[in-house]
C-alpha positions in Angstrom: 26.1 13.8 24.9 23.2 15.5 26.7 21.7 12.4 28.3 18.4 13.1 26.7 16.7 10.1 25.0 16.8 10.1 21.3 13.6 10.1 19.2 14.1 6.4 18.4 14.5 5.6 22.1 11.4 7.6 23.0 9.4 5.8 20.3 10.7 2.4 21.3 9.5 2.6 25.0 5.7 2.7 24.2 6.1 0.0 21.5 8.0 -2.2 23.9 5.3 -1.6 26.6 2.5 -2.6 24.2 4.5 -5.6 23.0 4.9 -6.8 26.6 1.2 -6.3 27.3 0.2 -8.3 24.2 2.6 -11.0 25.1 1.3 -11.3 28.7 -2.3 -11.2 27.4 -1.7 -14.0 24.9 0.0 -16.1 27.6 -2.9 -15.7 29.9 -5.3 -16.4 27.1 -3.6 -19.6 26.1 -3.0 -21.0 29.6 -5.4 -19.6 32.2 -5.7 -19.6 35.1 -2.1 -18.6 35.4 0.0 -16.9 38.1 2.4 -13.9 37.7 5.4 -16.2 38.3 4.3 -18.7 35.7 3.7 -16.0 33.1 7.3 -14.7 33.7 8.7 -18.2 33.4 6.9 -19.0 30.2 7.7 -15.8 28.2 11.1 -15.0 29.7 10.0 -11.5 31.0 11.0 -10.3 34.4 8.4 -10.3 37.2 8.4 -6.5 37.5 7.7 -6.1 33.8 5.0 -8.8 34.0 3.5 -6.9 36.9 3.4 -3.6 35.0 1.8 -5.3 32.0 -0.8 -7.0 34.3 -1.7 -3.7 35.9 -2.4 -2.2 32.4 -4.4 -5.3 31.4 -6.5 -5.2 34.6 -7.1 -1.4 34.1 -8.2 -2.0 30.5 -10.7 -4.7 31.5 -9.0 -7.4 29.4 -8.0 -9.7 32.3 -9.2 -10.3 35.8 -8.2 -12.2 38.9 -9.6 -15.7 39.2 -9.4 -18.8 41.3 -6.4 -21.1 40.9 -6.8 -24.2 38.9 -6.1 -27.7 40.3 -5.8 -28.6 44.0 -2.1 -28.0 44.7 -0.6 -25.3 46.9 -0.7 -21.7 45.6 1.4 -20.0 48.3 -0.8 -17.0 48.2 -0.2 -16.3 44.5 -2.8 -14.4 42.4 -4.1 -16.1 39.3 -5.5 -14.4 36.2 -7.8 -15.1 33.2 -9.0 -13.1 30.2 -12.3 -11.3 30.3 -14.4 -12.9 27.4 -17.0 -10.1 27.6 -14.5 -7.5 26.3 -15.6 -8.4 22.8 -18.3 -10.3 20.9 -18.7 -11.8 17.5 -22.0 -12.2 15.6 -21.9 -14.8 12.8 -24.6 -14.9 10.2 -25.0 -17.7 7.7 -27.0 -16.5 4.7 -28.7 -19.1 2.6 -31.3 -19.3 0.0 -34.0 -20.5 2.4 -32.5 -20.4 5.9 -30.8 -17.7 7.9 -28.6 -18.9 10.8 -27.0 -16.8 13.5 -24.7 -17.2 16.4 -23.1 -14.9 19.0 -19.9 -15.7 20.9 -17.5 -13.9 23.3 -13.8 -13.5 22.8 -13.1 -17.0 24.2 -15.0 -18.4 21.3 -17.8 -19.9 23.4 -21.3 -19.4 22.1 -23.7 -17.2 24.0 -26.7 -17.8 21.7 -27.8 -19.3 18.4 -30.8 -18.9 16.2 -32.2 -20.2 12.9 -35.0 -18.8 10.8 -36.8 -20.2 7.8 -37.1 -17.1 5.7 -38.2 -18.9 2.5 -37.2 -17.8 -1.0 -36.6 -14.0 -0.9 -34.4 -11.4 -2.4 -31.1 -10.4 -0.9 -32.4 -7.0 0.3 -35.1 -8.8 2.4 -32.5 -11.2 3.7 -30.3 -8.3 4.8 -33.3 -6.9 6.8 -33.9 -10.3 8.4 -30.1 -10.5 9.3 -30.1 -7.1 11.0 -33.1 -8.1 13.2 -31.5 -11.5 14.0 -28.3 -9.8 15.1 -30.1 -7.5 17.4 -32.0 -10.4 19.0 -28.7 -12.3 19.5 -27.1 -9.2 21.2 -30.0 -8.8 23.5 -30.2 -12.5 24.4 -26.5 -12.4 25.3 -26.8 -9.1 27.3 -23.8 -7.7 25.4 -22.3 -4.6 27.1 -22.6 -1.4 25.1 -18.9 -0.8 25.2 -17.9 -4.3 24.0 -16.2 -4.6 20.7 -18.6 -6.1 18.2 -17.5 -7.8 15.0 -20.0 -9.2 12.5 -19.0 -12.0 10.1 -21.5 -12.9 7.4 -21.2 -16.0 5.2 -22.6 -15.9 1.7 -22.6 -18.3 -1.3 -20.5 -16.9 -4.1 -17.2 -15.2 -4.7 -16.6 -12.4 -2.2 -14.6 -9.4 -3.4 -12.7 -8.5 -0.3 -11.9 -4.9 -1.4 -15.6 -4.0 -1.9 -17.6 -6.6 0.0 -19.6 -7.4 -3.2 -20.7 -11.0 -3.9 -20.5 -12.4 -7.4 -22.0 -15.6 -8.9 -24.3 -15.8 -5.9 -27.1 -17.3 -8.1 -28.8 -19.2 -5.4 -30.2 -16.0 -3.9 -32.1 -13.5 -6.2 -30.3 -10.2 -6.4 -27.1 -11.4 -4.8 -24.8 -11.4 -7.9 -22.9 -8.1 -7.8 -24.6 -7.0 -4.6 -22.6 -4.9 -2.1 -23.5 -7.2 0.9 -20.9 -5.8 3.4 -22.1 -2.2 2.9 -25.8 -3.2 2.9 -25.4 -5.1 6.2 -23.4 -2.3 7.8 -26.1 0.2 6.9 -28.9 -2.1 8.1 -27.4 -2.7 11.5 -26.1 0.9 12.1 -28.6 2.1 14.8 -27.9 4.4 17.8 -26.6 2.3 20.7 -26.8 -1.0 18.7 -24.4 -0.5 15.7 -21.3 -2.6 15.7 -18.1 -0.9 17.1 -16.1 -3.2 14.8 -16.3 -4.1 11.1 -18.8 -6.0 9.2 -17.0 -8.7 7.3 -18.3 -10.9 4.5 -16.8 -14.2 3.5 -17.6 -17.1 1.2 -19.5 -19.6 3.2 -17.4 -22.6 2.3 -14.2 -20.7 3.1 -15.6 -20.1 6.6 -16.5 -23.8 6.8 -12.8 -24.6 6.1 -11.8 -22.2 9.0 -14.3 -24.0 11.2 -12.7 -27.4 10.4 -9.3 -25.9 11.1 -10.5 -24.6 14.5 -12.7 -27.3 15.9 -13.1 -30.0 13.2 -11.0 -32.8 11.6 -8.6 -30.2 10.1 -7.4 -29.0 13.5 -3.9 -30.4 13.1 -3.6 -30.5 9.3 -1.7 -27.9 7.4 -3.1 -28.7 3.9 -6.7 -29.8 3.4 -9.9 -29.1 1.4 -13.5 -28.9 2.3 -16.1 -29.9 -0.3 -19.6 -28.8 0.6 -22.4 -30.6 -1.3 -25.9 -29.3 -0.7 -28.1 -26.9 -2.6 -24.9 -25.9 -4.4 -21.3 -27.3 -4.5 -18.3 -25.4 -3.3 -14.8 -25.9 -1.9 -12.6 -24.2 0.7 -8.8 -24.7 0.8 -6.4 -24.4 3.7 -2.8 -24.5 2.5 0.2 -24.1 4.7 -2.1 -23.6 7.7 -3.8 -20.6 6.2 -7.1 -20.1 4.3 -6.4 -19.8 0.6 -8.9 -17.3 -1.0 -7.0 -16.8 -4.2 -6.3 -13.5 -6.0 -10.0 -12.8 -6.7 -11.5 -14.7 -3.7 -12.6 -17.4 -6.2 -10.4 -20.3 -4.9 -12.5 -23.4 -4.6 -15.0 -22.6 -7.4 -14.6 -26.0 -9.0 -17.7 -25.6 -11.2 -15.7 -23.4 -13.6 -12.9 -25.9 -14.0 -15.1 -28.7 -15.3 -16.9 -29.4 -18.6 -20.0 -27.2 -19.0 -19.0 -24.7 -16.4 -21.2 -23.6 -13.6 -24.5 -23.8 -15.5 -24.3 -27.1 -17.4 -21.9 -29.4 -15.7 -22.7 -33.1 -16.1 -20.6 -34.0 -13.0 -22.3 -31.6 -10.6 -23.2 -33.4 -7.3 -25.4 -30.7 -5.9 -28.9 -31.3 -4.7 -30.8 -29.9 -7.7 -28.6 -31.8 -10.1 -29.2 -35.1 -8.1 -33.0 -34.4 -8.2 -32.8 -33.9 -12.0 -30.9 -37.1 -12.4 -33.3 -39.0 -10.2 -36.3 -37.8 -12.3 -34.6 -39.0 -15.4 -33.7 -42.4 -14.0 -37.1 -43.0 -12.4 -38.8 -42.5 -15.8 -36.3 -44.2 -18.1 -34.0 -46.6 -16.2 -36.5 -49.3 -15.7 -35.4 -50.3 -12.2 -38.0 -51.1 -9.5 -38.1 -48.3 -7.0 -40.3 -46.6 -4.3 -39.1 -43.2 -5.5 -41.5 -40.9 -7.3 -40.8 -37.6 -9.1 -39.8 -35.2 -7.6 -37.5 -37.2 -5.4 -35.4 -35.1 -2.9 -31.9 -36.0 -1.9 -33.2 -36.9 1.6 -35.7 -39.3 0.1 -33.1 -40.8 -2.2 -30.6 -41.5 0.6 -33.3 -42.9 2.9 -34.5 -45.2 0.2 -31.0 -46.4 -0.4 -30.6 -47.2 3.3 -33.7 -49.4 3.0 -32.2 -51.3 0.1 -34.0 -49.6 -2.9 -31.9 -50.6 -6.0 -32.4 -47.4 -8.0 -31.7 -45.2 -5.0 -28.5 -47.2 -4.4 -27.5 -46.6 -8.0 -28.1 -42.9 -7.6 -26.0 -42.8 -4.4 -23.2 -44.6 -6.2 -23.3 -42.0 -9.0 -23.4 -39.2 -6.4 -20.2 -40.6 -4.9 -18.6 -40.8 -8.3 -19.5 -37.1 -9.0 -18.1 -36.0 -5.6 -14.8 -37.8 -6.4 -14.7 -36.1 -9.8 -15.0 -32.7 -8.1 -12.4 -33.6 -5.5 -9.8 -35.0 -8.0 -8.6 -31.6 -9.5 -8.0 -30.2 -6.0 -6.2 -33.3 -4.8 -4.1 -33.5 -8.0 -3.1 -29.8 -8.0 -2.8 -29.0 -4.3 -1.8 -32.4 -3.1 -3.8 -32.0 0.2 -3.5 -34.4 3.1 -7.2 -34.4 3.9 -10.5 -33.9 2.1 -13.6 -33.1 4.2 -17.1 -33.7 3.0 -19.7 -31.2 4.3 -23.1 -29.9 3.3 -26.5 -31.5 3.5 -25.6 -34.3 1.1 -21.9 -34.6 2.0 -22.8 -35.4 5.6 -24.2 -38.8 4.6 -21.1 -40.6 5.8 -22.6 -44.1 6.0 -23.4 -44.2 2.3 -20.8 -41.9 0.8 -17.5 -42.1 2.6 -16.2 -45.5 1.4 -17.4 -45.1 -2.2 -15.9 -41.6 -2.5 -12.6 -42.9 -1.1 -12.6 -45.7 -3.7 -13.6 -43.5 -6.6 -11.0 -40.9 -5.6 -8.2 -43.5 -5.5 -9.0 -44.4 -9.1 -8.4 -40.8 -10.2 -5.3 -39.5 -8.3 -2.0 -41.3 -7.5 -1.8 -39.9 -4.0 -5.4 -39.7 -2.7 -5.9 -37.8 0.6 -7.6 -39.1 3.6 -11.3 -38.5 3.2 -13.5 -37.7 6.2 -17.0 -36.3 6.9 -17.2 -33.1 8.9 -18.0 -33.6 12.5 -19.4 -30.1 12.7 -22.5 -30.8 10.6 -24.5 -27.7 9.7 -22.6 -25.7 12.3 -19.4 -25.7 10.2 -20.0 -22.3 8.6 -20.9 -20.5 11.8 -18.0 -22.2 13.6 -15.7 -20.7 11.0 -17.4 -17.3 11.4 -16.6 -17.4 15.2 -13.0 -18.4 14.5 -12.5 -15.6 12.0 -14.4 -13.0 14.0 -12.7 -13.6 17.4 -9.3 -13.3 15.8 -10.3 -9.9 14.3 -12.0 -8.8 17.5 -9.1 -9.7 19.7 -6.7 -7.8 17.6 -9.0 -4.7 17.6 -9.5 -4.9 21.4 -5.8 -5.1 22.0 -5.2 -2.2 19.6 -7.9 0.0 21.2 -7.2 -0.7 24.9 -3.5 -1.2 25.1 -2.1 0.1 21.8 
């Protein structure tokens, strides 16, 4: 025996150091402000080891000293909190008419939000709009140049994770088969302003599901579905507490499971389908109504609230169609909760009870049905949730190994 450390021992020391620093950082992040002694007590690491980890975290700019919380005695102890400005996330919600953006720091708190009516345009034009919006958000939030930056873009359609291409994105001209992740990365790669982290593209309703899990009605639910009904219809699934994308990223594309497929589905509850149904019923149903062709979903729901009989019948049919879309998910995945989202799905006063009743007719164990409390912010909320998790992991890897 020479007393020299073995290769495995030499390799283990840095790994153990990094593990301790990550453990201390996560403890501070989950319970700040917090003292050195409390960190040691919570994670079962000795005070000298906690002190060494704290020194590394302070040097790396990941944590800082702060005032103690509460009004009790502190006995001279120092308290610590994470530094949110060590990383930022830009979320972009790409739609057929609107582009929405948000910027948040590592604590998940928003530092800025923007919405632009870009009108109908092709995906290449939308990418240029998105790059400019990102830059405006960074400037408005005064993001430090050395901060980790992760961009999360939401798009309608199936997102191929290996390539960043979007398929079946028919609501935006040119989106089907478009390499959205690469195009966005190229558009925002400018000296001093390009992201230090990745550009990620996710299905918009998948992100809405992550938003519900983080700050919505799915926060304490392991198995739930989000059905978004607006200009299109799509679903997101969280199973076993994790987002379920499926093998091809196509989980939740219910259109393809029903009669007629995505292009000729007689049960589709989306806005354009409701408008077509309303035009047909206004002309041929023979019911008195204030509605005139073309009648938008907003006009239909507002007329129903005022007691218009034909509008009421249209809303009842809309509730039935939503239940038809939810039934396969509930029957196969046996989820605990179904969340309605999207411009149409948010009409809780007219849809919630009828959807519950219709769904109970179709599945033996219907889930609880709720309307998303996040409103139009659900997709961007999910983008922040996803992006901060990625940014945190990258910041820890870069700064402490």
